[in-house]
C-alpha positions in Angstrom: 25.5 157.0 189.3 26.9 159.9 191.3 26.5 163.4 189.9 29.5 165.7 190.5 29.6 169.5 190.3 33.4 169.7 189.9 34.8 172.2 187.5 34.0 171.2 183.9 35.9 171.4 180.6 33.2 173.2 178.4 34.5 176.4 176.8 33.0 179.2 174.7 32.3 177.9 171.2 31.6 174.3 172.3 28.6 172.8 170.7 26.2 170.6 172.8 23.6 168.3 171.5 20.3 167.0 173.0 18.2 164.1 171.6 14.6 163.7 172.8 13.4 160.1 172.5 9.8 159.1 172.0 7.7 158.2 169.0 10.1 160.4 167.0 13.7 161.6 167.8 14.2 165.3 167.8 17.8 166.7 167.7 18.7 170.1 169.0 22.0 171.9 169.3 23.3 174.6 171.7 26.4 176.8 171.5 28.3 177.7 174.7 28.7 181.5 174.9 30.4 181.8 178.3 31.7 179.4 180.9 32.4 179.7 184.6 33.9 176.9 186.7 30.5 175.4 187.3 28.1 176.9 184.8 27.7 177.7 181.1 25.6 180.2 179.2 24.3 178.7 176.0 22.0 179.6 173.1 20.2 177.2 170.8 21.5 177.1 167.2 19.9 176.0 164.0 20.4 172.5 162.6 21.2 171.7 159.0 19.3 168.5 158.2 19.8 166.0 155.4 16.4 164.3 155.1 15.6 160.8 154.0 11.9 161.3 153.4 11.2 157.7 152.5 12.6 156.4 155.8 11.3 159.5 157.7 14.8 160.1 159.2 17.4 162.8 159.0 21.0 163.5 159.9 21.6 166.8 161.6 24.6 169.0 162.1 24.7 172.3 164.0 25.0 175.7 162.3 27.3 177.6 164.7 26.3 181.3 165.3 22.9 180.7 163.7 21.0 181.4 167.0 17.3 180.5 167.2 16.5 182.0 170.5 17.9 183.8 173.5 20.7 182.7 175.9 20.2 180.8 179.2 22.5 179.7 181.9 22.8 176.1 183.3 24.9 174.2 185.9 27.1 171.6 184.3 26.8 168.2 185.8 29.1 165.2 185.3 26.9 162.2 185.1 28.6 158.8 184.5 31.6 160.5 183.0 29.7 162.8 180.6 29.3 166.5 181.1 25.7 167.5 180.7 23.3 170.4 181.1 19.5 170.3 181.5 17.8 172.0 178.6 14.2 170.8 179.1 12.1 168.3 181.1 14.0 165.1 181.1 16.2 166.5 178.3 20.0 166.9 178.7 22.6 168.2 176.3 26.1 166.8 176.1 29.2 167.8 174.1 28.7 167.1 170.4 31.2 164.6 168.9 31.2 166.3 165.5 29.4 163.4 163.9 25.9 163.8 162.3 23.1 163.1 164.8 20.3 160.9 163.6 16.7 162.0 164.1 13.3 160.9 162.9 10.1 162.6 161.9 6.5 161.8 160.9 6.4 163.9 157.8 
């Protein structure tokens, strides 16, 4: 479970996704604005959600360039073969695989 701080492969325009797990699953997306060999500057972007209200779930896709707040810079860490950045307490974002992300809600 070694963490490596070697140069990463994230570039400007790359979309990252974070999924918080708990009683409900929240999905958030981030767009890379700038990359250095060890860090990225990202901004959160809006998510387009297709809701299934009966099942209280949704499928989310990012809306590139639809920024929801200001930029921040993070160190990229390779953890078990996946490049990640910390975006919150116990919350990491990884490269989005261009497939809808599943989330859940209470209402």
